[in-house]
N, C-alpha and C positions, 0 to 999 in steps of 0.2 A: 477413448479421447474424442471430444467433440471438435467441431470446426474451429471455434474460437480458441480452444486450448492448443490445437495444432498450429494456428496462426501465432499464438503467444510464444510457443516454443521456438518457432522460426525467427520471430522478431527479436526476442530476447537472446537467442543464440547469436545473432549478428551484433547485438548491442551490449553484450555482457560486460565487457571491459569498461564501458561508459559508466555503469552503475557502481563499479568498484571505486571510481574516483569522483562520483557524484556528490557535490557539496550538499545538495538537497537531501539525499538519502543518508548522509553522514551528519546531518544537522545536529550539533550537540545539545541545543536547547530542546528540540523535539524528542531526542532520545532520553534526555533527562526527565522530561515530562512523562514519557512512557514508563520509564523505570519507577518513577514516583507512583504512578497509578497502579502499576503491577505489584508494588511492595514485595519484591522477591525475598525469599529466605534461603539460607544455605542448605536446608534439607529438602528443598523442592525440586521436582522434575518439571521442566518446561518444554513446550513445543512452539517453534516458530514456523508457522505455515507460510509457504511461498517466501522463503527466507532470502531469495535473491542472492546477492553477493555477501550477505551476512551481517550487515551493520547492526540490525536490531538484536539478533541472537548474540553477537559479540558484546553488546552492551549489557546483556543479561548474564552471560557466561560466568563472570567473576562472582556473581551474587547468588547462584543456584548450584545444586548438586550436578545437574546435567541439563543442557538445552539441546533438543533434537531439532535440526533444521531440515525442512522438506522443500523441494522445488520440482517443477516439471521439466526444467531446462538443464541439460547436462553442462552446458557452458557456464551457466550461472553458478551451479554447484562447484565447478572447477575454480571459478573466481573466489567463491566462499572458502574453498579449501586453501587457497593461497593466503587469504587474510587470516584464516584460522592459524596457519603456520606462523605468520608474522606476529600474531598476538599471543601465541603459545597457549591456545585454548584447547586443552586436551579433552575437555568435557562437552565437546560440540560435534557429535556425529551428524553426518549428512545422509539423507535418504531421498531418492528420487521417487516422487509420486504426484498424483493429481489431488488437489485440495478437495475435490468432490468425493474422493474415496480414500480416506486416510488409512494406511495399513497398520493400525494400532488398536489395542484392546480398549473397550469402553472404560471410562473412569481411570485412565492410566497416567494422566498429567494433572499437576497442581495449578499450572499456569499455561495458558495458550495465548500467543500473540500472532497478529497478522497485520503487516504494515505495507502500505502503498501497493497493494496487489488486488484487492477485492473488486476493483472496477474492471478487472479482466475476467472475472469468473462468469462463465456462461449461465450458471444457475446459482446465484449468490445465496439463496435460501438453503439449498442443498449443502453447499460448502459450510455455511454457518451451522447447520444441523450436525455436520460431521465434527466441527470444532467443539460443539456442545457435547456430543457423544463421548469424545475422548477426555473430556474435562471431568474431574471428580466433583462430587458434591462439596460445596464450599470453595471450589476453585475459581480463579479469576480469568476472564477473557478480556484482552486488550486489543482494540482495533484502532488503526490509524490509516486514513486513506484520503485521497483526493476527494473533494466535495464540490458542491455548487451552492450559491445563495438561494434564498427563498424568493426567487424571481423567475418566472417561466421563460422569459426571453433570454436571460443570462444563462439559465440552465441549458436551454437548447443550444446556445452559441458555444458554451464551454465544452459540452459533450461533442458537438460537431467538430470543433478544432482538435479535440483529442482523438477522435476517430481518424482524422487526417494524419495526425502525428503517429498513430499506431492502429493498424486495422484490427488488432485483437481487442481493442477497447470496447467494453460493453456499456457501462454507465457509471458516472459519478453520482452518488446519491446525496440528497440533502440530509442534514443532521437529523431532522425529524423522521425521515425514512429509515435511517439506520436505527434509531431508537425503537421504532415500531417493529422492525425486523428482529432485533435482538430480544425484545420483550416477547414477540411472537414465538421465538425459539425456546421460551421458558426461562430466560435469565432475568435477573433483576439489575437494571442499570444503576450504577453508582455515581458516575460522573460523565458529563459530555463537555468537551471543549472544542470550540471552533477557533481556527486561526488562519491568517492570511499571509502569503508571501508575495512580494512585488518582484516579478521575475522578467528577464528579457524574452523577446519573442523566440530567440534561439533555443529556449527550453522546449519549445514545441517543434521547431523546424530542423534542429540538428539531426542528421541521419535520415531524413525523409527525402522523397523525390522532389526535384525542382518544381514539378507541377503542384504537388500537395503543399509545399512551402509557400508557393505563390497564392494558393487558395486560402491558406491560413492568413496571410497578409491581407488579402481582399476582405475576409470576414472582419478583421480588426479595423480596417479602414472604413468599412461600411456600417459600423455601429451607429445606432441612434444616439443622440446626445445623452439621454438619461442612462443608457447602458454604458456609454463611454465613461461617464462619471462613476458608475458602480464598479467598472473594471479599473478605474484610475489609470486609463490609457494615456501614456505620455511618451514623447520622443526624448530619450536620454542619450546623448552622445551619438546620435544617428541611428538608434535602434529603438523600436517600440518596446516598452515595458508595461506590464499589466498585472492585475491581481490574479493569483491562483488561490483557491479556497481549499481548506483541509478540515477534517474533523477527527478527533480522537475520543474514544469512548471506552469506559471500563464497566464491566458487569460481573456479577457473581452468580454461580449456579446454586440455587437454593437446595 
């Protein structure tokens, strides 16, 4: 386990319950888009890498034969187990492991998903290679993650704020970077979708130290005017709100 993975385990261990009730992670529109891209079938075996508290896997579970959920953090898996019980998803086994070393045979899954996690991977190309390895020929990979716009200043600023929000953060990649990495892993990209959510500053400051929360606010207040417009930075009811960027991508293994 690398330093970033150890940091992620500690951070998400402390914050696990927040993700169970997170409106962003349970966003029905995003989950519906992911399911549409995945086009799951009842005979398929799926893998949800870095399953967190299980929102993605539980969206897939009624539509596939089995969905295996993996995560590095025991507390996240415990929360996923609670949601699994609530939803009655008997076909959702949970496995603790690192995304960089998946303990499954090659070509053992018809569908692999990874949502809102890859920006924490210390070696994203290695993790992607592992996902491709366990995917059978003709199988689908669905990725959904935080992203940044094609603007160098906005890219630096968003990643800087996320590192203050979470020290295990590595990088949010642009949509074009994701496409290049997926194609470099030997997959054929079928669809890429960018989307934006306008969220309160508390989405970044909740659960962080007062010093880091203060620094995040300073970065928002110090934006140049053109970046402020790109972020759509506004004070709504006494709290800053600004854009968060995301990308969803589907690919097939030839």
